[in-house]
PDB file of N, H, CA, C and O in Angstrom:
ATOM      1  N   MET A   1     132.908 148.578  29.080  1.00  0.00           N
ATOM      2  CA  MET A   1     133.049 147.179  29.461  1.00  0.00           C
ATOM      3  C   MET A   1     131.678 146.552  29.727  1.00  0.00           C
ATOM      4  O   MET A   1     131.406 145.421  29.324  1.00  0.00           O
ATOM      5  N   ARG A   2     130.828 147.311  30.412  1.00  0.00           N
ATOM      6  H   ARG A   2     131.050 148.230  30.740  1.00  0.00           H
ATOM      7  CA  ARG A   2     129.494 146.790  30.726  1.00  0.00           C
ATOM      8  C   ARG A   2     128.692 146.559  29.452  1.00  0.00           C
ATOM      9  O   ARG A   2     127.987 145.558  29.323  1.00  0.00           O
ATOM     10  N   ALA A   3     128.806 147.494  28.515  1.00  0.00           N
ATOM     11  H   ALA A   3     129.378 148.307  28.620  1.00  0.00           H
ATOM     12  CA  ALA A   3     128.081 147.336  27.246  1.00  0.00           C
ATOM     13  C   ALA A   3     128.583 146.112  26.491  1.00  0.00           C
ATOM     14  O   ALA A   3     127.798 145.392  25.873  1.00  0.00           O
ATOM     15  N   LEU A   4     129.881 145.879  26.542  1.00  0.00           N
ATOM     16  H   LEU A   4     130.518 146.463  27.044  1.00  0.00           H
ATOM     17  CA  LEU A   4     130.450 144.708  25.883  1.00  0.00           C
ATOM     18  C   LEU A   4     129.927 143.415  26.508  1.00  0.00           C
ATOM     19  O   LEU A   4     129.634 142.453  25.798  1.00  0.00           O
ATOM     20  N   LEU A   5     129.811 143.393  27.825  1.00  0.00           N
ATOM     21  H   LEU A   5     130.049 144.174  28.402  1.00  0.00           H
ATOM     22  CA  LEU A   5     129.268 142.212  28.498  1.00  0.00           C
ATOM     23  C   LEU A   5     127.808 141.987  28.112  1.00  0.00           C
ATOM     24  O   LEU A   5     127.385 140.847  27.915  1.00  0.00           O
ATOM     25  N   TRP A   6     127.036 143.070  28.003  1.00  0.00           N
ATOM     26  H   TRP A   6     127.379 143.996  28.163  1.00  0.00           H
ATOM     27  CA  TRP A   6     125.643 142.932  27.601  1.00  0.00           C
ATOM     28  C   TRP A   6     125.530 142.421  26.173  1.00  0.00           C
ATOM     29  O   TRP A   6     124.699 141.562  25.877  1.00  0.00           O
ATOM     30  N   ILE A   7     126.363 142.950  25.294  1.00  0.00           N
ATOM     31  H   ILE A   7     127.038 143.648  25.534  1.00  0.00           H
ATOM     32  CA  ILE A   7     126.345 142.489  23.897  1.00  0.00           C
ATOM     33  C   ILE A   7     126.715 141.012  23.835  1.00  0.00           C
ATOM     34  O   ILE A   7     126.081 140.240  23.115  1.00  0.00           O
ATOM     35  N   LEU A   8     127.733 140.621  24.582  1.00  0.00           N
ATOM     36  H   LEU A   8     128.248 141.248  25.167  1.00  0.00           H
ATOM     37  CA  LEU A   8     128.144 139.218  24.620  1.00  0.00           C
ATOM     38  C   LEU A   8     127.030 138.335  25.183  1.00  0.00           C
ATOM     39  O   LEU A   8     126.776 137.248  24.665  1.00  0.00           O
ATOM     40  N   PHE A   9     126.372 138.797  26.234  1.00  0.00           N
ATOM     41  H   PHE A   9     126.579 139.681  26.655  1.00  0.00           H
ATOM     42  CA  PHE A   9     125.282 138.035  26.840  1.00  0.00           C
ATOM     43  C   PHE A   9     124.120 137.878  25.860  1.00  0.00           C
ATOM     44  O   PHE A   9     123.536 136.799  25.760  1.00  0.00           O
ATOM     45  N   ILE A  10     123.784 138.945  25.140  1.00  0.00           N
ATOM     46  H   ILE A  10     124.259 139.821  25.222  1.00  0.00           H
ATOM     47  CA  ILE A  10     122.698 138.883  24.162  1.00  0.00           C
ATOM     48  C   ILE A  10     123.058 137.942  23.021  1.00  0.00           C
ATOM     49  O   ILE A  10     122.208 137.181  22.558  1.00  0.00           O
ATOM     50  N   LEU A  11     124.300 137.983  22.564  1.00  0.00           N
ATOM     51  H   LEU A  11     124.990 138.601  22.941  1.00  0.00           H
ATOM     52  CA  LEU A  11     124.724 137.073  21.499  1.00  0.00           C
ATOM     53  C   LEU A  11     124.656 135.615  21.945  1.00  0.00           C
ATOM     54  O   LEU A  11     124.210 134.752  21.189  1.00  0.00           O
ATOM     55  N   VAL A  12     125.092 135.344  23.154  1.00  0.00           N
ATOM     56  H   VAL A  12     125.455 136.044  23.768  1.00  0.00           H
ATOM     57  CA  VAL A  12     125.045 133.972  23.659  1.00  0.00           C
ATOM     58  C   VAL A  12     123.593 133.522  23.830  1.00  0.00           C
ATOM     59  O   VAL A  12     123.267 132.367  23.558  1.00  0.00           O
ATOM     60  N   ALA A  13     122.715 134.435  24.283  1.00  0.00           N
ATOM     61  H   ALA A  13     122.980 135.373  24.504  1.00  0.00           H
ATOM     62  CA  ALA A  13     121.305 134.088  24.415  1.00  0.00           C
ATOM     63  C   ALA A  13     120.691 133.800  23.041  1.00  0.00           C
ATOM     64  O   ALA A  13     119.882 132.882  22.906  1.00  0.00           O
ATOM     65  N   LEU A  14     121.067 134.572  22.031  1.00  0.00           N
ATOM     66  H   LEU A  14     121.725 135.317  22.141  1.00  0.00           H
ATOM     67  CA  LEU A  14     120.572 134.326  20.675  1.00  0.00           C
ATOM     68  C   LEU A  14     121.061 132.979  20.154  1.00  0.00           C
ATOM     69  O   LEU A  14     120.305 132.234  19.530  1.00  0.00           O
ATOM     70  N   ILE A  15     122.322 132.675  20.415  1.00  0.00           N
ATOM     71  H   ILE A  15     122.936 133.280  20.922  1.00  0.00           H
ATOM     72  CA  ILE A  15     122.868 131.380  20.008  1.00  0.00           C
ATOM     73  C   ILE A  15     122.143 130.253  20.742  1.00  0.00           C
ATOM     74  O   ILE A  15     121.872 129.206  20.155  1.00  0.00           O
ATOM     75  N   ALA A  16     121.827 130.463  22.026  1.00  0.00           N
ATOM     76  H   ALA A  16     122.047 131.314  22.503  1.00  0.00           H
ATOM     77  CA  ALA A  16     121.098 129.441  22.782  1.00  0.00           C
ATOM     78  C   ALA A  16     119.718 129.209  22.181  1.00  0.00           C
ATOM     79  O   ALA A  16     119.274 128.066  22.067  1.00  0.00           O
ATOM     80  N   PHE A  17     119.039 130.285  21.797  1.00  0.00           N
ATOM     81  H   PHE A  17     119.400 131.213  21.890  1.00  0.00           H
ATOM     82  CA  PHE A  17     117.723 130.141  21.176  1.00  0.00           C
ATOM     83  C   PHE A  17     117.825 129.371  19.862  1.00  0.00           C
ATOM     84  O   PHE A  17     117.025 128.473  19.601  1.00  0.00           O
ATOM     85  N   LEU A  18     118.802 129.723  19.042  1.00  0.00           N
ATOM     86  H   LEU A  18     119.452 130.453  19.254  1.00  0.00           H
ATOM     87  CA  LEU A  18     118.985 129.013  17.776  1.00  0.00           C
ATOM     88  C   LEU A  18     119.369 127.559  17.998  1.00  0.00           C
ATOM     89  O   LEU A  18     118.958 126.679  17.242  1.00  0.00           O
ATOM     90  N   GLN A  19     120.150 127.313  19.026  1.00  0.00           N
ATOM     91  H   GLN A  19     120.483 128.028  19.640  1.00  0.00           H
ATOM     92  CA  GLN A  19     120.546 125.937  19.360  1.00  0.00           C
ATOM     93  C   GLN A  19     119.326 125.114  19.763  1.00  0.00           C
ATOM     94  O   GLN A  19     119.194 123.957  19.363  1.00  0.00           O
ATOM     95  N   LEU A  20     118.442 125.703  20.547  1.00  0.00           N
ATOM     96  H   LEU A  20     118.549 126.643  20.872  1.00  0.00           H
ATOM     97  CA  LEU A  20     117.235 124.986  20.947  1.00  0.00           C
ATOM     98  C   LEU A  20     116.321 124.731  19.761  1.00  0.00           C
ATOM     99  O   LEU A  20     115.704 123.670  19.666  1.00  0.00           O
ATOM    100  N   ALA A  21     116.232 125.700  18.857  1.00  0.00           N
ATOM    101  H   ALA A  21     116.733 126.562  18.935  1.00  0.00           H
ATOM    102  CA  ALA A  21     115.429 125.499  17.655  1.00  0.00           C
ATOM    103  C   ALA A  21     116.011 124.375  16.799  1.00  0.00           C
ATOM    104  O   ALA A  21     115.269 123.548  16.271  1.00  0.00           O
ATOM    105  N   SER A  22     117.325 124.345  16.663  1.00  0.00           N
ATOM    106  H   SER A  22     117.929 125.018  17.092  1.00  0.00           H
ATOM    107  CA  SER A  22     117.981 123.288  15.900  1.00  0.00           C
ATOM    108  C   SER A  22     117.783 121.931  16.567  1.00  0.00           C
ATOM    109  O   SER A  22     117.583 120.920  15.894  1.00  0.00           O
ATOM    110  N   LEU A  23     117.840 121.921  17.890  1.00  0.00           N
ATOM    111  H   LEU A  23     118.003 122.742  18.437  1.00  0.00           H
ATOM    112  CA  LEU A  23     117.620 120.674  18.621  1.00  0.00           C
ATOM    113  C   LEU A  23     116.201 120.166  18.389  1.00  0.00           C
ATOM    114  O   LEU A  23     115.990 118.963  18.232  1.00  0.00           O
ATOM    115  N   ALA A  24     115.241 121.062  18.367  1.00  0.00           N
ATOM    116  H   ALA A  24     115.412 122.039  18.494  1.00  0.00           H
ATOM    117  CA  ALA A  24     113.858 120.653  18.099  1.00  0.00           C
ATOM    118  C   ALA A  24     113.737 120.051  16.708  1.00  0.00           C
ATOM    119  O   ALA A  24     113.046 119.048  16.528  1.00  0.00           O
ATOM    120  N   ILE A  25     114.398 120.646  15.724  1.00  0.00           N
ATOM    121  H   ILE A  25     114.960 121.460  15.871  1.00  0.00           H
ATOM    122  CA  ILE A  25     114.362 120.115  14.359  1.00  0.00           C
ATOM    123  C   ILE A  25     114.996 118.734  14.304  1.00  0.00           C
ATOM    124  O   ILE A  25     114.469 117.834  13.651  1.00  0.00           O
ATOM    125  N   VAL A  26     116.127 118.560  14.987  1.00  0.00           N
ATOM    126  H   VAL A  26     116.555 119.291  15.518  1.00  0.00           H
ATOM    127  CA  VAL A  26     116.807 117.261  15.001  1.00  0.00           C
ATOM    128  C   VAL A  26     115.937 116.212  15.682  1.00  0.00           C
ATOM    129  O   VAL A  26     115.875 115.070  15.228  1.00  0.00           O
ATOM    130  N   LEU A  27     115.260 116.591  16.776  1.00  0.00           N
ATOM    131  H   LEU A  27     115.310 117.519  17.145  1.00  0.00           H
ATOM    132  CA  LEU A  27     114.395 115.631  17.472  1.00  0.00           C
ATOM    133  C   LEU A  27     113.203 115.232  16.611  1.00  0.00           C
ATOM    134  O   LEU A  27     112.804 114.067  16.601  1.00  0.00           O
ATOM    135  N   ILE A  28     112.635 116.192  15.892  1.00  0.00           N
ATOM    136  H   ILE A  28     112.959 117.138  15.901  1.00  0.00           H
ATOM    137  CA  ILE A  28     111.523 115.875  14.992  1.00  0.00           C
ATOM    138  C   ILE A  28     112.003 114.951  13.872  1.00  0.00           C
ATOM    139  O   ILE A  28     111.322 113.990  13.518  1.00  0.00           O
ATOM    140  N   ALA A  29     113.174 115.248  13.323  1.00  0.00           N
ATOM    141  H   ALA A  29     113.727 116.029  13.611  1.00  0.00           H
ATOM    142  CA  ALA A  29     113.726 114.390  12.272  1.00  0.00           C
ATOM    143  C   ALA A  29     114.011 112.983  12.806  1.00  0.00           C
ATOM    144  O   ALA A  29     113.772 111.991  12.117  1.00  0.00           O
ATOM    145  N   ALA A  30     114.521 112.907  14.029  1.00  0.00           N
ATOM    146  H   ALA A  30     114.716 113.713  14.588  1.00  0.00           H
ATOM    147  CA  ALA A  30     114.812 111.600  14.620  1.00  0.00           C
ATOM    148  C   ALA A  30     113.530 110.808  14.852  1.00  0.00           C
ATOM    149  O   ALA A  30     113.524 109.582  14.741  1.00  0.00           O
ATOM    150  N   ALA A  31     112.443 111.512  15.174  1.00  0.00           N
ATOM    151  H   ALA A  31     112.448 112.507  15.264  1.00  0.00           H
ATOM    152  CA  ALA A  31     111.168 110.822  15.382  1.00  0.00           C
ATOM    153  C   ALA A  31     110.676 110.155  14.093  1.00  0.00           C
ATOM    154  O   ALA A  31     110.004 109.125  14.139  1.00  0.00           O
ATOM    155  N   PHE A  32     111.015 110.748  12.949  1.00  0.00           N
ATOM    156  H   PHE A  32     111.561 111.586  12.912  1.00  0.00           H
ATOM    157  CA  PHE A  32     110.615 110.179  11.667  1.00  0.00           C
ATOM    158  C   PHE A  32     111.696 109.299  11.055  1.00  0.00           C
ATOM    159  O   PHE A  32     111.555 108.835   9.924  1.00  0.00           O
ATOM    160  N   GLY A  33     112.765 109.069  11.793  1.00  0.00           N
ATOM    161  H   GLY A  33     112.879 109.446  12.712  1.00  0.00           H
ATOM    162  CA  GLY A  33     113.815 108.181  11.316  1.00  0.00           C
ATOM    163  C   GLY A  33     114.800 108.831  10.366  1.00  0.00           C
ATOM    164  O   GLY A  33     115.550 108.129   9.687  1.00  0.00           O
ATOM    165  N   ILE A  34     114.818 110.147  10.299  1.00  0.00           N
ATOM    166  H   ILE A  34     114.209 110.717  10.850  1.00  0.00           H
ATOM    167  CA  ILE A  34     115.749 110.861   9.425  1.00  0.00           C
ATOM    168  C   ILE A  34     116.947 111.285  10.276  1.00  0.00           C
ATOM    169  O   ILE A  34     116.769 111.811  11.375  1.00  0.00           O
ATOM    170  N   GLY A  35     118.137 111.064   9.788  1.00  0.00           N
ATOM    171  H   GLY A  35     118.282 110.637   8.895  1.00  0.00           H
ATOM    172  CA  GLY A  35     119.329 111.436  10.545  1.00  0.00           C
ATOM    173  C   GLY A  35     119.716 110.332  11.504  1.00  0.00           C
ATOM    174  O   GLY A  35     119.124 109.253  11.495  1.00  0.00           O
ATOM    175  N   GLY A  36     120.686 110.596  12.310  1.00  0.00           N
ATOM    176  H   GLY A  36     121.167 111.473  12.318  1.00  0.00           H
ATOM    177  CA  GLY A  36     121.159 109.574  13.229  1.00  0.00           C
ATOM    178  C   GLY A  36     121.415 110.142  14.600  1.00  0.00           C
ATOM    179  O   GLY A  36     121.164 111.316  14.870  1.00  0.00           O
ATOM    180  N   ILE A  37     121.916 109.291  15.452  1.00  0.00           N
ATOM    181  H   ILE A  37     122.120 108.336  15.233  1.00  0.00           H
ATOM    182  CA  ILE A  37     122.205 109.683  16.826  1.00  0.00           C
ATOM    183  C   ILE A  37     123.391 110.640  16.873  1.00  0.00           C
ATOM    184  O   ILE A  37     123.555 111.380  17.843  1.00  0.00           O
ATOM    185  N   GLU A  38     124.222 110.627  15.825  1.00  0.00           N
ATOM    186  H   GLU A  38     124.089 110.026  15.037  1.00  0.00           H
ATOM    187  CA  GLU A  38     125.394 111.507  15.815  1.00  0.00           C
ATOM    188  C   GLU A  38     124.969 112.973  15.836  1.00  0.00           C
ATOM    189  O   GLU A  38     125.518 113.778  16.589  1.00  0.00           O
ATOM    190  N   SER A  39     123.987 113.309  15.002  1.00  0.00           N
ATOM    191  H   SER A  39     123.541 112.655  14.391  1.00  0.00           H
ATOM    192  CA  SER A  39     123.550 114.698  14.959  1.00  0.00           C
ATOM    193  C   SER A  39     122.889 115.108  16.274  1.00  0.00           C
ATOM    194  O   SER A  39     123.037 116.247  16.716  1.00  0.00           O
ATOM    195  N   LEU A  40     122.171 114.194  16.887  1.00  0.00           N
ATOM    196  H   LEU A  40     122.051 113.269  16.528  1.00  0.00           H
ATOM    197  CA  LEU A  40     121.537 114.491  18.165  1.00  0.00           C
ATOM    198  C   LEU A  40     122.585 114.710  19.250  1.00  0.00           C
ATOM    199  O   LEU A  40     122.455 115.627  20.061  1.00  0.00           O
ATOM    200  N   SER A  41     123.609 113.886  19.271  1.00  0.00           N
ATOM    201  H   SER A  41     123.714 113.141  18.612  1.00  0.00           H
ATOM    202  CA  SER A  41     124.644 114.042  20.297  1.00  0.00           C
ATOM    203  C   SER A  41     125.434 115.329  20.083  1.00  0.00           C
ATOM    204  O   SER A  41     125.837 115.975  21.050  1.00  0.00           O
ATOM    205  N   LEU A  42     125.659 115.705  18.825  1.00  0.00           N
ATOM    206  H   LEU A  42     125.331 115.180  18.039  1.00  0.00           H
ATOM    207  CA  LEU A  42     126.344 116.975  18.561  1.00  0.00           C
ATOM    208  C   LEU A  42     125.503 118.154  19.011  1.00  0.00           C
ATOM    209  O   LEU A  42     126.033 119.122  19.557  1.00  0.00           O
ATOM    210  N   MET A  43     124.201 118.086  18.789  1.00  0.00           N
ATOM    211  H   MET A  43     123.770 117.300  18.345  1.00  0.00           H
ATOM    212  CA  MET A  43     123.318 119.169  19.218  1.00  0.00           C
ATOM    213  C   MET A  43     123.299 119.275  20.739  1.00  0.00           C
ATOM    214  O   MET A  43     123.311 120.380  21.280  1.00  0.00           O
ATOM    215  N   LEU A  44     123.268 118.158  21.423  1.00  0.00           N
ATOM    216  H   LEU A  44     123.258 117.259  20.983  1.00  0.00           H
ATOM    217  CA  LEU A  44     123.261 118.180  22.882  1.00  0.00           C
ATOM    218  C   LEU A  44     124.577 118.727  23.431  1.00  0.00           C
ATOM    219  O   LEU A  44     124.583 119.483  24.403  1.00  0.00           O
ATOM    220  N   ALA A  45     125.683 118.343  22.810  1.00  0.00           N
ATOM    221  H   ALA A  45     125.677 117.729  22.021  1.00  0.00           H
ATOM    222  CA  ALA A  45     126.979 118.862  23.250  1.00  0.00           C
ATOM    223  C   ALA A  45     127.048 120.372  23.042  1.00  0.00           C
ATOM    224  O   ALA A  45     127.536 121.100  23.907  1.00  0.00           O
ATOM    225  N   GLY A  46     126.563 120.838  21.902  1.00  0.00           N
ATOM    226  H   GLY A  46     126.167 120.246  21.200  1.00  0.00           H
ATOM    227  CA  GLY A  46     126.533 122.280  21.660  1.00  0.00           C
ATOM    228  C   GLY A  46     125.621 122.989  22.646  1.00  0.00           C
ATOM    229  O   GLY A  46     125.932 124.088  23.103  1.00  0.00           O
ATOM    230  N   GLY A  47     124.501 122.368  22.975  1.00  0.00           N
ATOM    231  H   GLY A  47     124.248 121.474  22.603  1.00  0.00           H
ATOM    232  CA  GLY A  47     123.583 122.949  23.950  1.00  0.00           C
ATOM    233  C   GLY A  47     124.204 123.076  25.325  1.00  0.00           C
ATOM    234  O   GLY A  47     123.981 124.063  26.026  1.00  0.00           O
ATOM    235  N   ILE A  48     124.982 122.078  25.712  1.00  0.00           N
ATOM    236  H   ILE A  48     125.163 121.277  25.142  1.00  0.00           H
ATOM    237  CA  ILE A  48     125.660 122.133  27.004  1.00  0.00           C
ATOM    238  C   ILE A  48     126.664 123.283  27.027  1.00  0.00           C
ATOM    239  O   ILE A  48     126.785 123.982  28.033  1.00  0.00           O
ATOM    240  N   LEU A  49     127.381 123.478  25.925  1.00  0.00           N
ATOM    241  H   LEU A  49     127.282 122.910  25.108  1.00  0.00           H
ATOM    242  CA  LEU A  49     128.334 124.584  25.859  1.00  0.00           C
ATOM    243  C   LEU A  49     127.632 125.934  25.928  1.00  0.00           C
ATOM    244  O   LEU A  49     128.115 126.852  26.591  1.00  0.00           O
ATOM    245  N   VAL A  50     126.509 126.059  25.255  1.00  0.00           N
ATOM    246  H   VAL A  50     126.116 125.313  24.717  1.00  0.00           H
ATOM    247  CA  VAL A  50     125.770 127.325  25.274  1.00  0.00           C
ATOM    248  C   VAL A  50     125.230 127.610  26.678  1.00  0.00           C
ATOM    249  O   VAL A  50     125.301 128.745  27.149  1.00  0.00           O
ATOM    250  N   VAL A  51     124.700 126.601  27.338  1.00  0.00           N
ATOM    251  H   VAL A  51     124.642 125.679  26.955  1.00  0.00           H
ATOM    252  CA  VAL A  51     124.197 126.801  28.703  1.00  0.00           C
ATOM    253  C   VAL A  51     125.341 127.187  29.641  1.00  0.00           C
ATOM    254  O   VAL A  51     125.163 128.028  30.522  1.00  0.00           O
ATOM    255  N   ALA A  52     126.501 126.585  29.458  1.00  0.00           N
ATOM    256  H   ALA A  52     126.646 125.902  28.742  1.00  0.00           H
ATOM    257  CA  ALA A  52     127.661 126.951  30.274  1.00  0.00           C
ATOM    258  C   ALA A  52     128.060 128.404  30.013  1.00  0.00           C
ATOM    259  O   ALA A  52     128.426 129.122  30.943  1.00  0.00           O
ATOM    260  N   GLY A  53     127.991 128.839  28.753  1.00  0.00           N
ATOM    261  H   GLY A  53     127.693 128.256  27.997  1.00  0.00           H
ATOM    262  CA  GLY A  53     128.293 130.234  28.429  1.00  0.00           C
ATOM    263  C   GLY A  53     127.301 131.192  29.049  1.00  0.00           C
ATOM    264  O   GLY A  53     127.688 132.243  29.560  1.00  0.00           O
ATOM    265  N   LEU A  54     126.017 130.841  29.010  1.00  0.00           N
ATOM    266  H   LEU A  54     125.703 129.987  28.595  1.00  0.00           H
ATOM    267  CA  LEU A  54     124.999 131.683  29.649  1.00  0.00           C
ATOM    268  C   LEU A  54     125.220 131.763  31.157  1.00  0.00           C
ATOM    269  O   LEU A  54     125.099 132.835  31.750  1.00  0.00           O
ATOM    270  N   PHE A  55     125.542 130.637  31.770  1.00  0.00           N
ATOM    271  H   PHE A  55     125.641 129.766  31.289  1.00  0.00           H
ATOM    272  CA  PHE A  55     125.788 130.604  33.204  1.00  0.00           C
ATOM    273  C   PHE A  55     126.984 131.487  33.567  1.00  0.00           C
ATOM    274  O   PHE A  55     126.944 132.227  34.550  1.00  0.00           O
ATOM    275  N   ALA A  56     128.045 131.401  32.766  1.00  0.00           N
ATOM    276  H   ALA A  56     128.078 130.800  31.967  1.00  0.00           H
ATOM    277  CA  ALA A  56     129.225 132.227  33.020  1.00  0.00           C
ATOM    278  C   ALA A  56     128.889 133.709  32.852  1.00  0.00           C
ATOM    279  O   ALA A  56     129.357 134.544  33.626  1.00  0.00           O
ATOM    280  N   GLY A  57     128.083 134.034  31.844  1.00  0.00           N
ATOM    281  H   GLY A  57     127.703 133.355  31.215  1.00  0.00           H
ATOM    282  CA  GLY A  57     127.684 135.425  31.644  1.00  0.00           C
ATOM    283  C   GLY A  57     126.872 135.964  32.801  1.00  0.00           C
ATOM    284  O   GLY A  57     127.074 137.099  33.232  1.00  0.00           O
ATOM    285  N   VAL A  58     125.952 135.156  33.307  1.00  0.00           N
ATOM    286  H   VAL A  58     125.787 134.234  32.956  1.00  0.00           H
ATOM    287  CA  VAL A  58     125.138 135.576  34.456  1.00  0.00           C
ATOM    288  C   VAL A  58     126.020 135.773  35.683  1.00  0.00           C
ATOM    289  O   VAL A  58     125.837 136.731  36.434  1.00  0.00           O
ATOM    290  N   LEU A  59     126.971 134.875  35.885  1.00  0.00           N
ATOM    291  H   LEU A  59     127.120 134.097  35.275  1.00  0.00           H
ATOM    292  CA  LEU A  59     127.873 135.022  37.033  1.00  0.00           C
ATOM    293  C   LEU A  59     128.712 136.295  36.924  1.00  0.00           C
ATOM    294  O   LEU A  59     128.923 136.988  37.919  1.00  0.00           O
ATOM    295  N   LEU A  60     129.193 136.603  35.708  1.00  0.00           N
ATOM    296  H   LEU A  60     129.022 136.039  34.900  1.00  0.00           H
ATOM    297  CA  LEU A  60     129.974 137.828  35.524  1.00  0.00           C
ATOM    298  C   LEU A  60     129.141 139.068  35.810  1.00  0.00           C
ATOM    299  O   LEU A  60     129.603 139.983  36.492  1.00  0.00           O
ATOM    300  N   LEU A  61     127.922 139.106  35.297  1.00  0.00           N
ATOM    301  H   LEU A  61     127.547 138.363  34.743  1.00  0.00           H
ATOM    302  CA  LEU A  61     127.062 140.261  35.525  1.00  0.00           C
ATOM    303  C   LEU A  61     126.684 140.385  36.999  1.00  0.00           C
ATOM    304  O   LEU A  61     126.609 141.492  37.532  1.00  0.00           O
ATOM    305  N   ARG A  62     126.449 139.262  37.649  1.00  0.00           N
ATOM    306  H   ARG A  62     126.510 138.363  37.215  1.00  0.00           H
ATOM    307  CA  ARG A  62     126.097 139.286  39.067  1.00  0.00           C
ATOM    308  C   ARG A  62     127.276 139.769  39.914  1.00  0.00           C
ATOM    309  O   ARG A  62     127.107 140.550  40.850  1.00  0.00           O
ATOM    310  N   ARG A  63     128.461 139.292  39.569  1.00  0.00           N
ATOM    311  H   ARG A  63     128.598 138.657  38.809  1.00  0.00           H
ATOM    312  CA  ARG A  63     129.663 139.702  40.298  1.00  0.00           C
ATOM    313  C   ARG A  63     129.893 141.196  40.144  1.00  0.00           C
ATOM    314  O   ARG A  63     130.261 141.879  41.099  1.00  0.00           O
ATOM    315  N   LYS A  64     129.672 141.696  38.932  1.00  0.00           N
ATOM    316  H   LYS A  64     129.373 141.141  38.156  1.00  0.00           H
ATOM    317  CA  LYS A  64     129.849 143.127  38.668  1.00  0.00           C
ATOM    318  C   LYS A  64     128.832 143.941  39.472  1.00  0.00           C
ATOM    319  O   LYS A  64     129.172 144.978  40.042  1.00  0.00           O
ATOM    320  N   ALA A  65     127.579 143.464  39.514  1.00  0.00           N
ATOM    321  H   ALA A  65     127.303 142.622  39.051  1.00  0.00           H
ATOM    322  CA  ALA A  65     126.539 144.175  40.259  1.00  0.00           C
ATOM    323  C   ALA A  65     126.826 144.157  41.763  1.00  0.00           C
ATOM    324  O   ALA A  65     126.624 145.162  42.444  1.00  0.00           O
ATOM    325  N   LEU A  66     127.293 143.025  42.278  1.00  0.00           N
ATOM    326  H   LEU A  66     127.457 142.208  41.725  1.00  0.00           H
ATOM    327  CA  LEU A  66     127.605 142.928  43.700  1.00  0.00           C
ATOM    328  C   LEU A  66     128.788 143.810  44.078  1.00  0.00           C
ATOM    329  O   LEU A  66     128.822 144.367  45.175  1.00  0.00           O
ATOM    330  N   SER A  67     129.761 143.941  43.171  1.00  0.00           N
ATOM    331  H   SER A  67     129.734 143.488  42.280  1.00  0.00           H
ATOM    332  CA  SER A  67     130.922 144.779  43.472  1.00  0.00           C
ATOM    333  C   SER A  67     130.523 146.257  43.531  1.00  0.00           C
ATOM    334  O   SER A  67     131.142 147.037  44.255  1.00  0.00           O
ATOM    335  N   ARG A  68     129.496 146.641  42.777  1.00  0.00           N
ATOM    336  H   ARG A  68     128.993 146.007  42.189  1.00  0.00           H
ATOM    337  CA  ARG A  68     129.030 148.032  42.826  1.00  0.00           C
ATOM    338  C   ARG A  68     128.290 148.328  44.126  1.00  0.00           C
ATOM    339  O   ARG A  68     128.333 149.455  44.618  1.00  0.00           O
ATOM    340  N   LEU A  69     127.617 147.337  44.681  1.00  0.00           N
ATOM    341  H   LEU A  69     127.582 146.421  44.281  1.00  0.00           H
ATOM    342  CA  LEU A  69     126.886 147.543  45.922  1.00  0.00           C
ATOM    343  C   LEU A  69     127.814 147.636  47.124  1.00  0.00           C
ATOM    344  O   LEU A  69     127.472 148.261  48.128  1.00  0.00           O
ATOM    345  N   SER A  70     128.966 147.027  47.027  1.00  0.00           N
ATOM    346  H   SER A  70     129.244 146.519  46.211  1.00  0.00           H
ATOM    347  CA  SER A  70     129.913 147.011  48.156  1.00  0.00           C
ATOM    348  C   SER A  70     130.631 148.326  48.311  1.00  0.00           C
ATOM    349  O   SER A  70     131.458 148.475  49.210  1.00  0.00           O
TER     350      SER A  70
END
């Protein structure tokens, strides 16, 4: 179970990194007038979901660690 949580956490972190890279590309494109606000808003919404997933993963790992100390 612990290994599965670590794999899930690593996958979500990788997705977060790719999401940030995509957001940077969209922002650069927007600076040059390529694309629209729709793509930027979709990237931000996806980023919020990824951050929420990372936060949930950290809480799960922390809860598991605290339960072992008790």
